[in-house]
C-alpha positions as CSV (number, residue, x, y, z in Angstrom):
1,X,295.3,226.4,132.7
2,X,296.3,226.0,128.9
3,X,293.1,224.2,128.2
4,X,291.0,226.9,129.8
5,X,292.8,229.7,127.8
6,X,292.2,227.6,124.7
7,X,288.5,227.5,125.3
8,X,288.5,231.1,126.0
9,X,290.2,231.9,122.7
10,X,287.6,229.8,120.8
11,X,284.8,231.6,122.5
12,X,286.3,234.9,121.7
13,X,286.8,234.1,118.0
14,X,283.3,232.5,117.8
15,X,284.6,229.0,117.0
16,X,282.3,226.0,117.6
17,X,283.8,223.2,119.5
18,X,283.6,219.6,117.9
19,X,281.1,217.4,119.4
20,X,282.1,213.9,120.5
21,X,281.0,211.4,118.1
22,X,278.3,209.0,119.5
23,X,279.3,205.3,119.6
24,X,277.0,203.1,117.8
25,X,276.3,199.6,119.2
26,X,276.1,196.7,116.8
27,X,272.4,196.1,115.4
28,X,271.3,192.5,114.5
29,X,269.0,193.8,111.8
30,X,272.1,194.7,109.7
31,X,272.7,191.0,109.1
32,X,269.6,191.0,106.7
33,X,271.3,193.5,104.4
34,X,274.8,192.2,105.0
35,X,274.9,188.4,105.5
36,X,278.5,188.3,106.1
37,X,278.4,190.6,109.2
38,X,278.2,189.5,112.8
39,X,278.9,191.0,116.3
40,X,282.3,191.2,117.6
41,X,283.1,189.0,120.6
42,X,284.8,191.6,122.8
43,X,283.5,195.2,121.8
44,X,279.8,195.9,121.4
45,X,280.5,198.9,119.3
46,X,282.4,196.7,116.7
47,X,281.2,194.4,113.8
48,X,282.9,191.4,112.5
49,X,283.3,190.5,108.9
50,X,282.9,186.7,109.0
51,X,284.4,186.5,105.5
52,X,287.6,188.5,106.0
53,X,287.9,187.9,109.8
54,X,288.5,191.5,110.6
55,X,286.6,193.9,113.0
56,X,285.1,197.1,111.8
57,X,283.3,200.0,113.3
58,X,279.6,199.3,114.0
59,X,278.2,201.9,111.6
60,X,276.0,201.4,108.5
61,X,278.3,203.6,106.3
62,X,281.5,201.6,107.4
63,X,279.9,198.4,106.5
64,X,279.0,199.7,102.9
65,X,282.4,200.9,102.6
66,X,283.9,197.5,103.6
67,X,281.7,195.7,101.3
68,X,283.1,197.6,98.4
69,X,286.8,197.1,99.4
70,X,289.0,195.0,97.0
71,X,289.9,192.5,99.7
72,X,286.3,191.7,100.6
73,X,285.2,191.3,97.0
74,X,288.1,189.0,96.4
75,X,287.2,186.9,99.3
76,X,283.5,186.7,98.2
77,X,284.4,185.8,94.7
78,X,283.6,182.0,93.9
79,X,286.5,179.8,93.3
80,X,286.8,176.2,91.9
81,X,287.5,174.9,95.4
82,X,284.3,176.1,96.9
83,X,280.9,174.4,96.5
84,X,277.8,176.3,96.0
85,X,274.6,175.1,97.8
86,X,272.4,176.0,94.6
87,X,274.2,173.0,92.8
88,X,272.5,170.6,95.2
89,X,269.0,172.0,94.9
90,X,268.9,172.6,91.0
91,X,266.8,170.2,89.0
92,X,268.8,167.5,87.2
93,X,267.9,164.8,84.7
94,X,267.6,161.2,85.4
95,X,270.8,160.2,83.6
96,X,272.8,163.1,85.3
97,X,271.3,162.1,88.7
98,X,272.2,158.3,88.1
99,X,275.7,159.2,87.0
100,X,276.4,161.6,90.0
101,X,275.1,158.9,92.3
102,X,277.4,156.2,90.8
103,X,280.4,158.5,91.1
104,X,279.6,159.1,95.0
105,X,279.1,155.4,95.4
106,X,282.5,154.8,93.7
107,X,284.3,157.3,96.0
108,X,282.6,155.8,99.2
109,X,283.6,152.4,98.2
110,X,287.2,153.5,97.5
111,X,287.2,155.1,101.0
112,X,286.0,151.9,102.5
113,X,288.8,149.9,100.8
114,X,291.3,152.4,102.3
115,X,289.9,152.1,105.6
116,X,289.5,148.4,106.0
117,X,293.1,147.9,104.8
118,X,294.5,150.8,106.9
119,X,295.8,152.6,104.1
120,X,296.8,156.3,104.4
121,X,294.5,158.9,103.2
122,X,297.5,160.3,101.3
123,X,297.2,157.6,98.8
124,X,294.0,159.1,97.6
125,X,296.2,162.0,96.1
126,X,297.3,159.6,93.3
127,X,294.5,156.8,93.4
128,X,291.9,158.7,91.3
129,X,294.5,159.7,88.7
130,X,295.8,156.1,88.4
131,X,292.3,154.9,87.9
132,X,291.5,157.4,85.2
133,X,294.5,156.3,83.4
134,X,293.7,152.6,83.7
135,X,290.1,152.9,82.8
136,X,290.0,155.8,80.3
137,X,286.8,154.6,78.7
138,X,284.9,154.7,82.0
139,X,282.6,157.6,82.5
140,X,282.6,157.2,86.1
141,X,286.3,157.0,86.6
142,X,286.7,160.2,84.5
143,X,284.4,162.0,87.2
144,X,286.4,160.8,90.2
145,X,287.6,163.8,92.1
146,X,288.8,162.6,95.7
147,X,292.1,163.7,97.3
148,X,293.3,163.1,100.8
149,X,291.0,165.8,102.4
150,X,287.9,164.5,100.6
151,X,288.6,161.1,101.5
152,X,288.9,161.9,105.3
153,X,285.6,163.8,105.0
154,X,283.8,160.8,103.3
155,X,285.1,158.6,106.2
156,X,284.2,161.0,109.0
157,X,281.2,162.9,107.7
158,X,279.4,160.2,105.7
159,X,280.4,156.6,106.8
160,X,281.2,157.2,110.4
161,X,278.3,159.6,111.0
162,X,275.9,157.2,109.3
163,X,277.0,154.2,111.4
164,X,277.2,156.3,114.7
165,X,273.3,157.1,114.2
166,X,272.7,153.3,113.8
167,X,274.7,152.6,116.9
168,X,272.7,155.2,119.0
169,X,269.4,153.6,117.8
170,X,270.7,150.2,118.8
171,X,271.8,151.5,122.3
172,X,268.4,153.1,122.8
173,X,266.5,149.8,122.1
174,X,268.8,147.2,123.7
175,X,270.5,146.6,127.1
176,X,274.3,146.3,126.8
177,X,277.0,146.0,129.2
178,X,280.2,148.1,129.1
179,X,283.5,146.4,128.6
180,X,286.6,148.1,130.1
181,X,290.2,147.1,130.7
182,X,292.4,147.8,133.7
183,X,292.4,151.4,134.7
184,X,295.7,153.6,134.3
185,X,294.3,156.4,136.5
186,X,297.2,157.6,138.8
187,X,295.0,160.3,140.5
188,X,294.9,160.5,144.4
189,X,291.4,161.6,144.6
190,X,289.3,159.8,147.2
191,X,285.6,159.5,147.7
192,X,283.0,158.0,150.1
193,X,281.4,155.4,147.7
194,X,282.9,152.4,149.3
195,X,281.9,153.6,152.8
196,X,278.2,154.2,151.6
197,X,278.2,150.9,149.7
198,X,279.2,149.1,153.0
199,X,276.5,151.1,154.8
200,X,273.8,150.1,152.6
201,X,275.0,146.4,152.6
202,X,274.8,146.3,156.4
203,X,271.3,147.9,156.4
204,X,270.1,145.3,153.9
205,X,271.1,142.4,156.0
206,X,268.7,143.6,158.8
207,X,266.1,144.9,156.4
208,X,262.5,143.2,156.6
209,X,262.1,142.6,152.9
210,X,258.7,141.8,151.4
211,X,258.1,138.1,150.8
212,X,257.7,138.7,147.0
213,X,261.4,139.7,147.0
214,X,262.8,137.1,149.3
215,X,261.2,134.4,147.2
216,X,263.5,135.6,144.3
217,X,266.6,134.6,146.3
218,X,265.4,131.1,147.1
219,X,266.1,128.0,144.9
220,X,262.7,126.3,144.3
221,X,264.0,123.0,142.8
222,X,266.8,121.8,140.6
223,X,265.3,123.0,137.4
224,X,264.3,126.4,138.7
225,X,267.0,128.5,139.9
226,X,266.9,131.8,141.4
227,X,267.2,135.0,139.3
228,X,269.7,137.5,140.8
229,X,269.2,140.3,138.3
230,X,265.4,140.4,139.0
231,X,266.1,140.2,142.8
232,X,268.5,143.4,142.8
233,X,266.2,145.2,140.5
234,X,263.4,144.8,143.0
235,X,265.9,145.8,145.8
236,X,266.6,149.0,143.9
237,X,262.9,149.9,143.9
238,X,262.7,150.0,147.7
239,X,262.3,153.6,149.1
240,X,262.4,155.3,152.5
241,X,259.5,157.5,154.0
242,X,260.8,160.4,151.9
243,X,260.7,158.6,148.6
244,X,264.5,158.2,148.2
245,X,265.9,154.9,147.2
246,X,267.3,152.9,150.2
247,X,269.7,150.5,148.4
248,X,270.6,152.3,145.0
249,X,274.5,151.9,145.4
250,X,274.4,148.3,146.5
251,X,271.9,147.2,143.7
252,X,273.7,149.1,141.1
253,X,277.0,147.6,142.2
254,X,275.5,144.1,142.2
255,X,273.9,144.5,138.8
256,X,277.1,145.9,137.5
257,X,278.9,142.7,138.6
258,X,276.4,140.5,137.0
259,X,277.0,142.3,133.7
260,X,280.8,141.9,133.7
261,X,282.1,139.7,130.9
262,X,284.3,136.7,131.5
263,X,287.3,138.1,129.6
264,X,288.8,141.4,128.2
265,X,289.9,140.0,125.0
266,X,287.6,142.5,123.0
267,X,289.3,145.4,124.6
268,X,292.7,143.9,123.6
269,X,291.6,143.4,120.1
270,X,290.6,147.2,120.0
271,X,294.1,148.1,121.1
272,X,295.8,145.8,118.6
273,X,293.5,147.5,115.9
274,X,294.6,151.0,117.1
275,X,298.1,150.0,116.7
276,X,297.5,148.8,113.1
277,X,295.8,152.1,112.2
278,X,298.0,154.4,114.0
279,X,301.5,153.5,112.9
280,X,304.8,155.4,112.9
281,X,303.9,156.8,109.3
282,X,300.5,157.8,110.7
283,X,301.5,158.9,114.1
284,X,299.9,162.3,113.8
285,X,296.4,161.1,113.4
286,X,294.0,162.9,115.8
287,X,291.8,161.0,118.1
288,X,288.6,162.1,116.2
289,X,290.0,160.8,112.9
290,X,290.9,157.3,114.6
291,X,287.4,157.2,115.9
292,X,285.9,158.0,112.5
293,X,288.1,155.1,110.9
294,X,286.9,152.6,113.4
295,X,283.3,153.6,112.9
296,X,283.8,153.4,109.1
297,X,285.3,150.0,109.5
298,X,282.2,148.8,111.4
299,X,280.0,150.3,108.8
300,X,281.7,148.3,106.0
301,X,281.4,145.2,108.3
302,X,277.7,145.6,109.1
303,X,276.5,146.5,105.7
304,X,278.4,144.0,103.6
305,X,278.3,140.2,103.9
306,X,282.2,139.7,103.8
307,X,284.3,142.7,103.1
308,X,284.8,146.0,101.1
309,X,284.4,144.1,97.9
310,X,280.7,143.5,98.6
311,X,280.2,146.8,100.2
312,X,277.3,148.7,98.4
313,X,276.5,152.2,99.9
314,X,273.0,153.6,99.5
315,X,273.0,157.2,98.1
316,X,270.5,159.8,98.9
317,X,271.0,162.8,96.8
318,X,269.2,165.2,99.3
319,X,270.2,163.7,102.4
320,X,273.0,165.6,104.4
321,X,274.1,162.5,106.0
322,X,274.9,160.6,102.9
323,X,275.5,163.3,100.2
324,X,279.3,163.4,100.0
325,X,279.6,166.9,98.7
326,X,277.1,168.3,101.0
327,X,278.7,166.8,103.8
328,X,282.1,168.3,102.8
329,X,280.5,171.7,102.4
330,X,279.0,171.4,106.0
331,X,282.3,170.4,107.3
């Protein structure tokens, strides 16, 4: 009743009631004018400042006001810890480029030394300063700027990433078996894999196999033994009337048994290496960091004839995988 009376009074006095403001949804074309803006995750009528990490109303006027605030200007101001991308694309002289590459190579070699000897990344906080004091006449030593964070990024973003790509290419071009240690799975989940394997094995015993396959399982003479791997590969190609493989499980199981190594010593060596890397003093290392350390170790071992003393990294200035500063920026 009170609301109706209020409306009657406004109409009698000639007052114009206020209109509800129309909500504006986020528009992607704003990103061209404001590169720092993005859509809010939960509200379609809100925008997100990617620099300040705050939500603002999705209106052009509000975006302009936020851009001129003191907080936003302070966050956008360049600092000594930030690296600008223009510094990587600007033209440099040959001497400056050669010196910069030498500094990067020195930082990578220092990281390789620390990784190979399981030295904590915290040592890098003082290592470069000690080298500058010992070799004050060296132009390369003066330019060394590597603390623990950069040392970890060089290990993961440069050395480990580069060697990981090499391993991927090797796995694509070669056949390898997987070496595993005993399982520590304590789950109670069950499946029908063993039953299906037994069923295929029984059907294979009564299957009328082609003569070309049966000859593979026969021993011709003392110098010509059968080839079980080719036999089971041929068994895997057999199909039923619908085009489905008839003996996929039993052939995969047999081929897997043929690829099993004679011992698990390599797995045990890996466990021992992990214990040497993740010690009591470094018990907070994340799994990703431990993985990067092992990849970096392999990178040093695969590219050098003996150890880190002969390790010579290849520097590519405009390559994102090998450029130290660019890799750190992308991280």
